[in-house]
Every structure is written in structure tokens, then in C-alpha cells.
SESE-171776 format. One record per atom (N, C-alpha, C, O): residue in one letter; x, y negated, z negated. Coordinates in steps of 0.2 Angstrom, whole numbers, padded with zeros to 4 digits, always signed. Example, Ala and Ser with C-alpha at 12.3 -4.5 7.8 and 13.67 -1.06 7.14 Angstrom:
<lovexs>
A+0066+0028-0039/A+0062+0022-0039/A+0066+0016-0039/A+0071+0017-0042/S+0064+0011-0035/S+0068+0005-0036/S+0064+0000-0039/S+0067-0006-0040/
</lovexs>
This chain:
<lovexs>
M+0070-0101-0014/M+0067-0096-0010/M+0060-0094-0011/M+0058-0089-0013/N+0055-0100-0011/N+0049-0099-0014/N+0045-0094-0009/N+0039-0092-0011/K+0047-0093-0003/K+0043-0088+0002/K+0043-0081-0001/K+0039-0077+0001/F+0048-0080-0006/F+0048-0073-0009/F+0045-0073-0016/F+0046-0068-0019/L+0041-0078-0018/L+0038-0077-0024/L+0031-0074-0023/L+0027-0076-0018/G+0029-0069-0027/G+0023-0066-0026/G+0023-0059-0024/G+0027-0055-0026/T+0019-0057-0019/T+0019-0050-0017/T+0021-0049-0010/T+0018-0051-0005/G+0026-0045-0009/G+0029-0042-0003/G+0026-0035-0003/G+0026-0032-0008/V+0025-0033+0003/V+0023-0026+0004/V+0027-0022+0008/V+0029-0025+0014/A+0029-0016+0006/A+0034-0012+0010/A+0029-0008+0015/A+0026-0003+0013/L+0029-0010+0021/L+0025-0007+0026/L+0026+0000+0028/L+0032+0002+0029/V+0021+0004+0029/V+0022+0011+0031/V+0023+0011+0039/V+0022+0006+0042/T+0026+0017+0041/T+0025+0018+0048/T+0020+0023+0050/T+0021+0029+0048/P+0014+0021+0052/P+0009+0026+0053/P+0011+0031+0059/P+0013+0029+0064/F+0009+0037+0058/F+0010+0042+0063/F+0003+0045+0066/F-0002+0046+0062/K+0003+0047+0072/K-0003+0051+0074/K-0002+0058+0072/K+0003+0060+0069/K-0007+0062+0073/K-0007+0069+0071/K-0001+0073+0074/K+0001+0078+0071/N+0001+0071+0080/N+0007+0074+0083/N+0013+0071+0081/N+0019+0073+0084/K+0013+0067+0076/K+0019+0064+0073/K+0023+0058+0077/K+0028+0056+0074/S+0020+0056+0082/S+0022+0050+0086/S+0020+0044+0082/S+0015+0044+0078/V+0023+0039+0083/V+0021+0032+0080/V+0015+0030+0082/V+0014+0030+0088/D+0010+0028+0078/D+0004+0026+0080/D+0004+0018+0079/D+0003+0015+0074/F+0005+0015+0085/F+0006+0008+0085/F-0001+0004+0084/F-0001-0002+0082/D-0006+0007+0086/D-0013+0004+0085/D-0014+0004+0078/D-0017-0001+0075/A-0013+0009+0074/A-0014+0009+0067/A-0009+0004+0063/A-0011+0001+0059/L-0003+0004+0066/L+0002-0001+0063/L-0001-0008+0064/L-0001-0012+0059/E-0004-0010+0069/E-0007-0017+0070/E-0013-0018+0065/E-0014-0023+0062/R-0017-0012+0064/R-0023-0013+0059/R-0020-0014+0052/R-0023-0018+0048/I-0015-0011+0050/I-0012-0011+0044/I-0009-0018+0042/I-0010-0021+0037/V-0005-0021+0047/V-0002-0027+0046/V-0007-0032+0046/V-0007-0037+0041/N-0012-0032+0050/N-0018-0037+0049/N-0022-0036+0042/N-0024-0041+0039/Y-0022-0030+0040/Y-0026-0029+0034/Y-0022-0032+0028/Y-0025-0035+0024/V-0016-0031+0028/V-0012-0034+0022/V-0011-0041+0022/V-0012-0045+0017/I-0011-0044+0028/I-0010-0051+0029/I-0017-0054+0027/I-0017-0059+0023/N-0023-0051+0029/N-0029-0054+0027/N-0031-0053+0020/N-0035-0056+0017/G-0027-0048+0017/G-0028-0047+0010/G-0024-0052+0005/G-0025-0052-0001/G-0020-0056+0008/G-0017-0061+0004/G-0010-0060+0002/G-0008-0064-0003/V-0007-0055+0004/V+0000-0054+0002/V+0005-0060+0005/V+0003-0064+0009/E+0011-0061+0001/E+0015-0067+0003/E+0020-0065+0008/E+0022-0070+0012/Y+0022-0059+0009/Y+0028-0057+0014/Y+0028-0050+0016/Y+0025-0046+0012/L+0031-0048+0021/L+0031-0041+0024/L+0038-0038+0023/L+0043-0042+0025/V+0039-0032+0021/V+0045-0029+0021/V+0045-0023+0026/V+0041-0019+0026/V+0049-0023+0031/V+0049-0019+0037/V+0055-0014+0036/V+0061-0015+0035/L+0053-0007+0038/L+0058-0002+0038/L+0062-0001+0031/L+0068+0000+0031/G+0058-0001+0026/G+0061+0001+0020/G+0059+0008+0018/G+0058+0012+0023/T+0060+0011+0012/T+0059+0018+0011/T+0052+0020+0013/T+0051+0025+0015/T+0047+0015+0011/T+0040+0017+0012/T+0039+0018+0020/T+0034+0021+0022/G+0043+0014+0024/G+0042+0015+0031/G+0045+0021+0034/G+0045+0022+0040/E+0047+0026+0030/E+0051+0032+0032/E+0056+0031+0037/E+0057+0034+0042/S+0060+0025+0036/S+0065+0023+0041/S+0070+0029+0042/S+0073+0029+0048/V+0071+0033+0037/V+0077+0038+0038/V+0075+0044+0043/V+0079+0048+0045/V+0068+0044+0045/V+0066+0049+0050/V+0064+0046+0056/V+0061+0049+0060/L+0065+0040+0057/L+0064+0036+0064/L+0070+0036+0068/L+0076+0035+0065/T+0069+0037+0074/T+0075+0036+0079/T+0077+0029+0080/T+0073+0024+0078/A+0082+0027+0083/A+0084+0020+0084/A+0079+0017+0088/A+0078+0011+0087/D+0077+0020+0093/D+0072+0017+0098/D+0066+0016+0094/D+0062+0010+0095/E+0063+0021+0090/E+0057+0020+0086/E+0058+0014+0081/E+0053+0010+0081/K+0063+0013+0078/K+0064+0007+0074/K+0063+0001+0077/K+0060-0004+0075/Q+0066+0000+0083/Q+0066-0006+0087/Q+0059-0007+0089/Q+0056-0013+0089/Q+0055-0002+0091/Q+0048-0003+0093/Q+0044-0005+0087/Q+0039-0009+0088/V+0045-0002+0081/V+0041-0004+0075/V+0043-0011+0074/V+0038-0015+0072/I+0049-0013+0074/I+0050-0020+0072/I+0047-0025+0077/I+0044-0030+0075/A+0047-0023+0084/A+0044-0027+0089/A+0036-0028+0088/A+0033-0033+0089/K+0033-0022+0086/K+0026-0022+0085/K+0024-0026+0079/K+0019-0030+0079/I+0027-0025+0074/I+0026-0029+0067/I+0027-0037+0069/I+0023-0041+0067/T+0032-0038+0072/T+0034-0045+0074/T+0028-0048+0078/T+0026-0054+0077/E+0026-0045+0083/E+0021-0047+0087/E+0014-0048+0084/E+0011-0053+0084/V+0012-0043+0079/V+0006-0044+0076/V+0006-0049+0071/V+0001-0053+0070/N+0012-0050+0067/N+0013-0055+0062/N+0012-0062+0065/N+0009-0066+0062/N+0015-0063+0071/N+0015-0069+0074/N+0017-0075+0070/N+0013-0080+0070/N+0022-0074+0066/N+0025-0079+0062/N+0020-0082+0056/N+0021-0087+0053/R+0015-0077+0054/R+0010-0079+0049/R+0014-0079+0042/R+0013-0083+0038/L+0018-0073+0041/L+0021-0072+0035/L+0029-0071+0036/L+0031-0069+0041/P+0033-0073+0031/P+0040-0071+0031/P+0041-0064+0031/P+0036-0060+0029/M+0046-0062+0034/M+0048-0055+0035/M+0055-0053+0032/M+0059-0057+0033/V+0055-0047+0029/V+0062-0045+0027/V+0063-0038+0030/V+0058-0034+0031/L+0069-0037+0032/L+0071-0031+0036/L+0075-0026+0031/L+0080-0029+0028/G+0074-0020+0031/G+0078-0015+0027/G+0084-0013+0031/G+0084-0011+0037/V+0090-0015+0029/V+0096-0013+0032/V+0101-0011+0026/V+0104-0015+0023/G+0102-0005+0025/G+0106-0002+0020/G+0109+0005+0022/G+0107+0008+0027/G+0113+0008+0017/G+0115+0014+0018/G+0121+0016+0013/G+0123+0012+0009/N+0124+0022+0014/N+0129+0024+0010/N+0136+0024+0013/N+0141+0026+0010/N+0136+0021+0019/N+0142+0020+0023/N+0143+0013+0024/N+0140+0010+0028/T+0147+0010+0020/T+0148+0002+0020/T+0150+0000+0027/T+0147-0005+0029/A+0154+0003+0030/A+0156+0001+0037/A+0151+0001+0042/A+0150-0004+0046/D+0146+0006+0041/D+0141+0006+0046/D+0135+0001+0044/D+0133-0002+0049/V+0134-0001+0038/V+0129-0006+0036/V+0132-0013+0038/V+0128-0017+0041/V+0138-0014+0038/V+0141-0020+0040/V+0140-0021+0048/V+0139-0026+0050/A+0142-0015+0051/A+0141-0015+0059/A+0133-0016+0061/A+0132-0020+0065/Q+0129-0013+0057/Q+0122-0015+0058/Q+0120-0022+0058/Q+0116-0025+0062/L+0123-0025+0052/L+0121-0032+0051/L+0124-0037+0057/L+0122-0042+0058/Q+0130-0034+0059/Q+0133-0038+0064/Q+0130-0038+0071/Q+0131-0042+0076/T+0126-0032+0072/T+0124-0031+0079/T+0116-0031+0080/T+0114-0031+0085/T+0113-0031+0074/T+0105-0031+0074/T+0103-0038+0075/T+0105-0043+0072/D+0098-0039+0079/D+0095-0046+0080/D+0090-0047+0074/D+0085-0044+0074/L+0092-0052+0070/L+0089-0053+0064/L+0085-0060+0064/L+0083-0063+0059/S+0084-0063+0071/S+0081-0069+0071/S+0074-0070+0069/S+0072-0075+0067/D+0070-0064+0069/D+0064-0065+0067/D+0063-0064+0059/D+0057-0064+0057/F+0068-0062+0056/F+0068-0061+0049/F+0071-0066+0044/F+0075-0070+0046/D+0068-0067+0038/D+0070-0072+0033/D+0075-0069+0028/D+0079-0073+0025/A+0076-0063+0028/A+0081-0060+0023/A+0081-0052+0025/A+0078-0049+0029/V+0086-0049+0022/V+0088-0042+0022/V+0087-0039+0015/V+0090-0042+0010/L+0084-0033+0015/L+0084-0029+0009/L+0089-0023+0010/L+0088-0019+0015/S+0094-0023+0005/S+0099-0018+0006/S+0100-0014+0000/S+0101-0016-0005/V+0098-0007+0001/V+0098-0003-0005/V+0105-0001-0007/V+0110-0001-0003/S+0106+0000-0014/S+0112+0002-0017/S+0114+0009-0014/S+0110+0013-0013/P+0121+0010-0012/P+0123+0016-0009/P+0121+0022-0013/P+0122+0023-0019/Y+0118+0027-0009/Y+0115+0033-0012/Y+0120+0039-0010/Y+0124+0039-0006/Y+0119+0044-0014/Y+0122+0051-0013/Y+0130+0050-0015/Y+0132+0055-0019/N+0133+0045-0013/N+0140+0045-0015/N+0141+0044-0022/N+0147+0046-0025/K+0137+0041-0026/K+0137+0039-0033/K+0143+0035-0035/K+0147+0037-0039/P+0144+0029-0032/P+0149+0025-0033/P+0149+0022-0040/P+0144+0022-0043/S+0155+0020-0042/S+0156+0016-0048/S+0153+0009-0048/S+0151+0007-0042/Q+0152+0006-0053/Q+0150-0001-0053/Q+0154-0006-0049/Q+0152-0010-0045/E+0161-0004-0049/E+0165-0008-0045/E+0164-0006-0037/E+0165-0011-0033/G+0163+0000-0036/G+0162+0002-0029/G+0155-0001-0026/G+0155-0003-0021/I+0150-0002-0031/I+0144-0005-0029/I+0145-0012-0027/I+0143-0015-0022/Y+0149-0015-0032/Y+0151-0023-0031/Y+0154-0024-0024/Y+0153-0028-0020/Q+0159-0019-0023/Q+0163-0020-0017/Q+0159-0019-0010/Q+0160-0022-0005/H+0155-0014-0011/H+0150-0013-0005/H+0146-0019-0004/H+0146-0021+0002/F+0143-0022-0009/F+0139-0028-0008/F+0143-0034-0006/F+0140-0039-0003/K+0149-0034-0008/K+0153-0040-0006/K+0154-0040+0001/K+0154-0045+0005/A+0155-0034+0004/A+0156-0033+0011/A+0150-0034+0015/A+0150-0037+0020/V+0144-0032+0012/V+0138-0034+0015/V+0136-0041+0015/V+0134-0044+0020/A+0138-0045+0010/A+0137-0052+0009/A+0141-0056+0014/A+0138-0061+0017/L+0147-0054+0015/L+0151-0057+0020/L+0149-0056+0027/L+0151-0060+0031/A+0146-0051+0028/A+0144-0049+0035/A+0137-0051+0037/A+0136-0052+0043/S+0133-0053+0032/S+0126-0054+0034/S+0125-0061+0036/S+0127-0066+0032/P+0121-0062+0042/P+0119-0069+0044/P+0113-0071+0040/P+0111-0077+0041/K+0110-0067+0036/K+0103-0069+0033/K+0104-0067+0025/K+0109-0064+0023/P+0100-0071+0021/P+0100-0069+0014/P+0099-0062+0012/P+0096-0059+0016/I+0102-0060+0007/I+0101-0053+0005/I+0097-0052-0002/I+0099-0056-0006/I+0093-0047-0002/I+0090-0045-0008/I+0092-0038-0009/I+0092-0033-0005/L+0096-0037-0015/L+0099-0031-0017/L+0093-0026-0019/L+0087-0029-0020/Y+0094-0020-0018/Y+0088-0015-0020/Y+0091-0010-0024/Y+0095-0005-0022/N+0089-0010-0031/N+0092-0005-0035/N+0086+0000-0037/N+0081-0001-0040/V+0087+0007-0035/V+0082+0012-0036/V+0085+0018-0037/V+0086+0023-0033/P+0088+0019-0044/P+0091+0025-0046/P+0088+0031-0045/P+0092+0036-0044/G+0081+0032-0045/G+0078+0038-0044/G+0079+0041-0037/G+0079+0047-0036/R+0081+0036-0032/R+0083+0039-0025/R+0091+0039-0024/R+0093+0043-0020/T+0094+0034-0027/T+0101+0034-0026/T+0106+0038-0030/T+0112+0039-0028/A+0104+0040-0036/A+0107+0044-0041/A+0113+0040-0044/A+0117+0042-0048/S+0112+0033-0044/S+0117+0029-0048/S+0113+0022-0049/S+0109+0020-0045/N+0114+0019-0055/N+0110+0013-0057/N+0115+0007-0056/N+0121+0007-0059/M+0113+0002-0053/M+0116-0004-0053/M+0115-0008-0059/M+0109-0010-0060/Q+0120-0008-0063/Q+0119-0011-0070/Q+0118-0019-0069/Q+0120-0022-0065/P+0114-0021-0074/P+0113-0029-0075/P+0119-0033-0074/P+0119-0038-0070/E+0125-0031-0077/E+0131-0035-0076/E+0133-0035-0069/E+0136-0040-0067/T+0132-0030-0065/T+0135-0029-0058/T+0130-0034-0054/T+0132-0038-0050/I+0124-0034-0055/I+0119-0038-0052/I+0120-0045-0053/I+0120-0049-0048/V+0121-0047-0059/V+0122-0054-0061/V+0129-0056-0058/V+0130-0062-0056/R+0134-0052-0058/R+0141-0054-0055/R+0140-0055-0048/R+0143-0060-0045/L+0136-0051-0044/L+0135-0052-0037/L+0131-0059-0036/L+0133-0062-0031/A+0126-0060-0040/A+0122-0066-0039/A+0126-0072-0040/A+0125-0077-0037/N+0131-0072-0045/N+0135-0078-0046/N+0141-0079-0041/N+0143-0084-0039/D+0143-0073-0038/D+0149-0073-0033/D+0147-0075-0026/D+0151-0077-0022/F+0140-0074-0024/F+0139-0074-0017/F+0132-0078-0016/F+0127-0076-0019/D+0132-0084-0013/D+0126-0088-0013/D+0121-0085-0009/D+0115-0086-0010/N+0123-0081-0004/N+0118-0078+0000/N+0115-0071-0002/N+0110-0068+0001/I+0117-0069-0008/I+0113-0064-0012/I+0108-0067-0016/I+0110-0070-0022/I+0102-0067-0014/I+0097-0072-0017/I+0092-0068-0022/I+0088-0071-0026/G+0092-0062-0022/G+0088-0058-0027/G+0089-0051-0027/G+0094-0048-0024/V+0085-0047-0031/V+0086-0040-0032/V+0079-0037-0032/V+0075-0040-0036/K+0078-0032-0029/K+0072-0028-0030/K+0074-0023-0035/K+0077-0018-0033/E+0071-0023-0041/E+0073-0019-0047/E+0068-0014-0048/E+0063-0015-0050/A+0070-0008-0046/A+0066-0002-0046/A+0068+0004-0051/A+0067+0010-0049/A+0072+0002-0056/A+0074+0007-0061/A+0068+0009-0065/A+0069+0015-0068/G+0063+0005-0065/G+0057+0007-0069/G+0059+0006-0077/G+0055+0009-0081/D+0063+0002-0078/D+0066+0000-0085/D+0065-0007-0086/D+0068-0011-0084/L+0060-0009-0090/L+0058-0016-0092/L+0063-0019-0096/L+0065-0025-0094/V+0067-0016-0100/V+0072-0019-0104/V+0078-0021-0099/V+0080-0026-0100/Q+0080-0016-0095/Q+0085-0018-0090/Q+0083-0024-0086/Q+0087-0029-0084/A+0077-0024-0083/A+0074-0030-0079/A+0075-0036-0083/A+0077-0042-0081/M+0073-0036-0090/M+0073-0042-0094/M+0080-0045-0095/M+0081-0051-0095/K+0085-0040-0095/K+0092-0042-0096/K+0094-0046-0090/K+0098-0051-0090/I+0092-0043-0084/I+0094-0047-0078/I+0091-0054-0078/I+0094-0059-0076/I+0084-0054-0079/I+0081-0061-0080/I+0084-0065-0085/I+0085-0071-0083/Q+0087-0063-0090/Q+0090-0067-0095/Q+0096-0070-0093/Q+0098-0076-0094/H+0100-0066-0089/H+0107-0068-0088/H+0108-0071-0080/H+0113-0073-0079/K+0103-0070-0076/K+0104-0072-0069/K+0105-0079-0068/K+0103-0083-0073/P+0108-0081-0062/P+0108-0088-0061/P+0100-0091-0060/P+0096-0087-0059/K+0099-0097-0060/K+0093-0100-0061/K+0088-0098-0055/K+0082-0097-0056/D+0091-0099-0049/D+0086-0098-0043/D+0086-0091-0041/D+0083-0089-0035/F+0090-0086-0044/F+0090-0079-0042/F+0084-0076-0043/F+0081-0076-0049/L+0081-0072-0038/L+0075-0069-0039/L+0075-0061-0042/L+0079-0057-0039/V+0071-0060-0047/V+0071-0053-0049/V+0064-0051-0048/V+0059-0053-0051/I+0064-0046-0043/I+0058-0044-0040/I+0057-0037-0042/I+0061-0032-0041/S+0051-0035-0044/S+0049-0028-0046/S+0049-0024-0040/S+0046-0025-0035/G+0052-0018-0041/G+0051-0013-0036/G+0047-0007-0039/G+0047-0002-0036/D+0044-0008-0045/D+0040-0003-0048/D+0033-0006-0049/D+0032-0011-0053/D+0028-0003-0046/D+0021-0006-0046/D+0018-0006-0053/D+0015-0011-0055/M+0020-0001-0057/M+0016-0001-0064/M+0019-0006-0069/M+0015-0008-0073/I+0025-0008-0068/I+0028-0013-0072/I+0029-0020-0069/I+0032-0025-0071/A+0026-0021-0063/A+0027-0027-0059/A+0024-0033-0063/A+0027-0038-0063/L+0018-0032-0066/L+0015-0038-0070/L+0019-0040-0076/L+0021-0046-0077/P+0021-0035-0080/P+0025-0037-0086/P+0032-0040-0084/P+0034-0045-0087/M+0035-0038-0079/M+0041-0041-0076/M+0040-0048-0074/M+0044-0052-0075/T+0034-0049-0070/T+0033-0056-0068/T+0032-0060-0074/T+0034-0066-0074/L+0028-0058-0079/L+0026-0062-0085/L+0033-0064-0089/L+0033-0069-0092/A+0038-0059-0088/A+0044-0060-0092/A+0049-0065-0088/A+0054-0067-0091/G+0047-0067-0082/G+0051-0072-0078/G+0053-0070-0072/G+0057-0073-0068/G+0050-0064-0070/G+0052-0061-0063/G+0048-0065-0057/G+0044-0070-0059/A+0050-0063-0051/A+0047-0067-0045/A+0042-0064-0042/A+0039-0066-0037/G+0039-0058-0045/G+0034-0054-0041/G+0036-0047-0040/G+0039-0044-0044/V+0034-0045-0034/V+0035-0038-0033/V+0036-0037-0025/V+0033-0040-0021/I+0039-0031-0023/I+0039-0028-0017/I+0035-0022-0018/I+0038-0017-0021/S+0029-0021-0016/S+0024-0016-0018/S+0023-0011-0013/S+0023-0012-0007/V+0020-0005-0015/V+0017+0000-0011/V+0010+0000-0012/V+0006-0001-0007/I+0007+0000-0019/I+0000-0001-0020/I-0003-0007-0017/I-0009-0008-0015/G+0001-0013-0017/G-0001-0019-0014/G-0003-0019-0007/G-0006-0023-0004/E+0000-0014-0004/E-0002-0012+0003/E-0009-0009+0004/E-0013-0011+0009/G-0011-0005-0001/G-0017-0002-0001/G-0023-0006-0003/G-0028-0006-0001/V-0021-0010-0009/V-0026-0015-0012/V-0023-0022-0012/V-0022-0024-0017/P-0022-0025-0006/P-0018-0031-0006/P-0022-0037-0010/P-0019-0041-0013/K-0029-0037-0009/K-0032-0043-0012/K-0031-0043-0020/K-0030-0048-0022/E-0033-0037-0023/E-0032-0036-0030/E-0025-0037-0033/E-0024-0041-0037/F-0021-0034-0029/F-0014-0034-0032/F-0010-0040-0031/F-0007-0043-0036/S-0011-0043-0025/S-0008-0050-0024/S-0011-0055-0029/S-0007-0060-0031/E-0017-0055-0030/E-0020-0060-0035/E-0018-0058-0042/E-0017-0063-0045/M-0017-0052-0044/M-0014-0051-0050/M-0007-0054-0051/M-0006-0057-0056/I-0003-0053-0046/I+0004-0056-0047/I+0003-0064-0047/I+0007-0067-0050/R-0001-0067-0043/R-0002-0074-0043/R-0004-0076-0050/R-0001-0081-0052/L-0008-0073-0053/L-0011-0074-0060/L-0005-0074-0065/L-0004-0078-0069/G-0001-0068-0064/G+0005-0067-0068/G+0010-0073-0067/G+0013-0075-0072/L+0011-0075-0061/L+0016-0081-0060/L+0013-0087-0063/L+0017-0092-0065/A+0007-0088-0064/A+0004-0094-0067/A+0003-0093-0074/A+0001-0097-0078/G+0005-0087-0077/G+0005-0086-0084/G-0002-0084-0087/G-0003-0085-0093/K-0006-0082-0082/K-0013-0081-0084/K-0014-0073-0086/K-0016-0069-0082/S-0011-0071-0091/S-0010-0064-0092/S-0016-0060-0093/S-0017-0054-0091/K-0021-0063-0097/K-0027-0059-0098/K-0031-0057-0092/K-0033-0052-0091/A-0032-0062-0087/A-0035-0061-0081/A-0031-0056-0076/A-0034-0052-0073/A-0024-0057-0077/A-0020-0053-0073/A-0020-0046-0075/A-0020-0041-0071/Y-0020-0044-0082/Y-0021-0038-0084/Y-0027-0034-0083/Y-0028-0028-0082/E-0033-0038-0082/E-0039-0035-0080/E-0038-0032-0073/E-0041-0027-0072/L-0035-0035-0069/L-0034-0033-0062/L-0029-0027-0062/L-0030-0022-0059/H-0024-0027-0066/H-0019-0022-0067/H-0023-0015-0069/H-0021-0010-0066/Y-0027-0016-0074/Y-0030-0010-0076/Y-0035-0007-0071/Y-0037-0001-0071/K-0038-0012-0067/K-0042-0010-0062/K-0039-0005-0057/K-0042-0001-0054/V-0033-0006-0055/V-0029-0002-0050/V-0024+0003-0053/V-0021+0006-0049/A-0023+0003-0060/A-0017+0007-0063/A-0018+0014-0061/A-0013+0017-0059/D-0024+0017-0061/D-0024+0024-0059/D-0022+0026-0052/D-0019+0031-0051/A-0023+0021-0048/A-0021+0022-0041/A-0014+0022-0040/A-0011+0025-0036/I-0010+0018-0044/I-0003+0018-0044/I+0000+0025-0045/I+0004+0027-0042/D-0003+0028-0051/D-0001+0035-0052/D-0003+0039-0046/D+0002+0044-0044/Y-0008+0039-0043/Y-0010+0043-0038/Y-0006+0043-0032/Y-0004+0048-0029/I-0004+0037-0030/I+0000+0036-0024/I+0007+0039-0024/I+0010+0040-0019/F+0009+0039-0030/F+0016+0042-0031/F+0016+0049-0034/F+0022+0052-0034/E+0010+0052-0035/E+0010+0059-0037/E+0013+0064-0033/E+0017+0069-0036/E+0013+0063-0027/E+0016+0068-0022/E+0021+0065-0018/E+0023+0068-0012/G+0024+0059-0020/G+0029+0056-0016/G+0027+0050-0012/G+0021+0050-0010/N+0031+0046-0010/N+0030+0040-0006/N+0033+0041+0001/N+0039+0042+0001/P+0030+0039+0006/P+0023+0036+0007/P+0017+0041+0007/P+0012+0039+0010/V+0018+0047+0005/V+0013+0052+0005/V+0006+0049+0003/V+0001+0049+0006/G+0006+0046-0003/G+0000+0044-0007/G-0003+0038-0003/G-0009+0037-0003/I+0001+0033-0001/I-0001+0027+0001/I-0004+0028+0008/I-0009+0025+0010/K-0002+0033+0012/K-0005+0035+0018/K-0011+0039+0017/K-0016+0038+0021/A-0012+0043+0012/A-0018+0045+0010/A-0023+0040+0008/A-0029+0041+0010/M-0021+0035+0005/M-0026+0029+0004/M-0028+0026+0010/M-0034+0024+0011/F-0023+0025+0015/F-0025+0022+0021/F-0030+0026+0025/F-0034+0024+0029/N-0029+0033+0024/N-0034+0037+0027/N-0041+0036+0025/N-0045+0036+0028/S-0041+0035+0018/S-0047+0034+0015/S-0051+0028+0017/S-0057+0027+0018/L-0046+0023+0019/L-0049+0016+0021/L-0050+0016+0029/L-0052+0011+0031/G-0048+0022+0032/G-0049+0022+0039/G-0044+0018+0044/G-0046+0016+0049/L-0038+0017+0041/L-0033+0013+0044/L-0028+0017+0048/L-0026+0015+0053/C-0027+0023+0045/C-0022+0028+0049/C-0023+0035+0047/C-0026+0036+0042/E-0020+0039+0050/E-0019+0046+0048/E-0015+0047+0042/E-0011+0043+0041/P-0016+0052+0038/P-0011+0053+0032/P-0005+0057+0034/P-0001+0059+0030/T-0003+0057+0041/T+0003+0061+0043/T+0009+0058+0041/T+0010+0052+0041/V+0014+0062+0038/V+0021+0060+0037/V+0025+0065+0041/V+0023+0070+0043/R+0032+0063+0041/R+0036+0068+0044/R+0040+0072+0039/R+0042+0069+0034/L+0042+0078+0041/L+0046+0082+0037/L+0053+0079+0035/L+0056+0075+0040/P+0055+0080+0029/P+0053+0085+0024/P+0047+0083+0020/P+0046+0087+0015/L+0044+0077+0021/L+0038+0076+0017/L+0032+0079+0020/L+0032+0081+0026/T+0027+0081+0016/T+0021+0084+0019/T+0015+0080+0016/T+0015+0076+0011/A+0010+0080+0020/A+0004+0076+0019/A+0001+0078+0012/A+0002+0083+0009/A-0003+0073+0009/A-0006+0074+0003/A-0011+0080+0003/A-0014+0082+0007/S-0011+0083-0003/S-0015+0089-0004/S-0022+0087-0004/S-0024+0081-0005/V-0026+0092-0004/V-0034+0091-0004/V-0036+0087-0011/V-0040+0083-0011/G-0033+0090-0016/G-0034+0087-0023/G-0032+0080-0023/G-0036+0076-0026/L-0026+0078-0021/L-0024+0071-0021/L-0029+0067-0017/L-0031+0061-0019/Q-0030+0069-0011/Q-0034+0065-0006/Q-0041+0064-0009/Q-0044+0058-0008/T-0044+0069-0012/T-0050+0068-0016/T-0050+0063-0021/T-0055+0059-0022/K-0045+0063-0025/K-0044+0058-0030/K-0044+0051-0028/K-0047+0046-0030/I-0040+0050-0022/I-0039+0044-0019/I-0045+0041-0016/I-0047+0035-0016/D-0049+0046-0013/D-0055+0044-0010/D-0060+0042-0015/D-0064+0037-0014/S-0060+0045-0021/S-0065+0043-0026/S-0063+0036-0029/S-0067+0032-0030/F-0057+0035-0029/F-0054+0028-0031/F-0057+0023-0027/F-0059+0017-0029/I-0056+0024-0020/I-0058+0019-0015/I-0065+0017-0015/I-0067+0012-0015/K-0069+0023-0016/K-0076+0022-0016/K-0078+0018-0023/K-0083+0014-0022/G-0075+0019-0028/G-0076+0016-0034/G-0074+0008-0034/G-0078+0004-0037/L-0069+0007-0030/L-0066+0000-0030/L-0071-0004-0026/L-0070-0010-0025/
</lovexs>
């Protein structure tokens, strides 16, 4: 699955000041990241505020991104949840013809056991017509998908092709890399440790900061995949402060503030999120000017 080597970006859903979806801004952002050199697009993930979009809005966002992308890059669609039967139904009824894979988050809120997580993804794997990338993000789900569970799923289901590993734990990531099947992709879901994960044998990153500074971040990951650590770390430290900034008040609050600095969209988010503070916007503005 070489199409998922490198940098994928978790696209935001831009909103106008009145909180409606800004499709013109979405077009600008899709073109900006493609022109910046990223390898693939992730649609309706956490960064896309999918949980506060209506069903109609989700379909409109998918249609717009598909139109603007125009088959230039592979696309991954977020399809996940904490109701296994509902996720299975979504996979069976959603038109996935324009997508190359599905990104599916580990069940949140329910706090299932490792066996529960395994059985959830077994049902997802059996239902999905597209390859699946698991998504482990304990900071949001309140449960950690252990390396043993990830490797077990990878061995048992050919269509589970990778994991977006966002525990922020480099040791855990290395355990997955050590024990995974040969072609299974371990993709960083944490921008700050994306480079060391890649150098340790990972497949790259599904990034948030890579959406704001696609040229620098995607080149950093390509250098990492090529084993050119010194040049890669020069780019890492060039953008490291911005990684802290964009998560300081939550995601996608920070990345939308960065897009506001770049003139690509308003910083608007939907409740319960609130737009970046003046202090954070000022720091991000200064970073963009310096870059």
C-alpha cells in the first residue's frame, strides 16, 4: 500500500462566520495541501469536526473534496464510532467508490476491553468493502488499543492494512513496528513524534500540522523515510513550536487559526469548541510571518 507512505493530512471543515460550511474555503485548502506536496487526503476525521456535521453536510463535504481533488491524490474516509452495529451499517450503505481506504477509530466512551476492541474491528473488517486503517487515540477514546491487539488484528484480517497510532507513546509505537506483519503500516497520529516513528520503521503520518505547512512537513517525512535524519530533523525543529501551538487550545481550533493567518479560511469552529484566543492567534500569526 505505497499510496499511504508519507504524509496524509486530516482535512478541516471550514465554516463561515455564521457557522455554515464554507465550500469555497474548502476548495482553497484542498488545493493548498495538494500543491504543498502531501501524499494523501483524510476526509471527515476528528480534525474535520465530523461529530458536529449533519448527514447532509457530510455528503456535501465529501462531494466537494472529491470534485476538487479530481483523482490527484488517494483519499481515506473516516468511518467509525462506539456503536459497532451502526459502523457496520455505515460501511454497508456508504458509497466508498472514490476512496482508497477507511480510517476507523477505536470505540470511545464505552471503554471496551481488548477483546471488545478486537471483536469490534473484526465486525468492521468483515463488513468493509475497502481496506481499513485502525485509529488508536486514547486521549479521545479513554481506552488504549494495546500493541498485541493491533498485531492480532493485522495478522487475522488481510484488509486491515495499518494503524494510525496516536497514543503519543514512542515505545508503544516501536513495539507495534517490531511485531507487525511485514506490509502492515504503522502511521503516526502524533505530529511531534511523527519523524522518530518514521525513522524507527513507520510509514509516515496522518497529520494536522502537515495541513498548515504541507511543504515543510511532507518533505520532512520523505527525508525520514529515506533515512536522512539530519536534514529531516532540521525541518522538524523548524515547525516544532507550531505543533505545540495548534494543539494548545484543542484541535481543530489551532489549525483553523493557522489557516486564518494564511488567509485560507475563518477561524470558526462549532460548539462545544470555541475559536482560538487572541493570544494563541497572535503566536500563530508570528510563526507564519517568521516561516
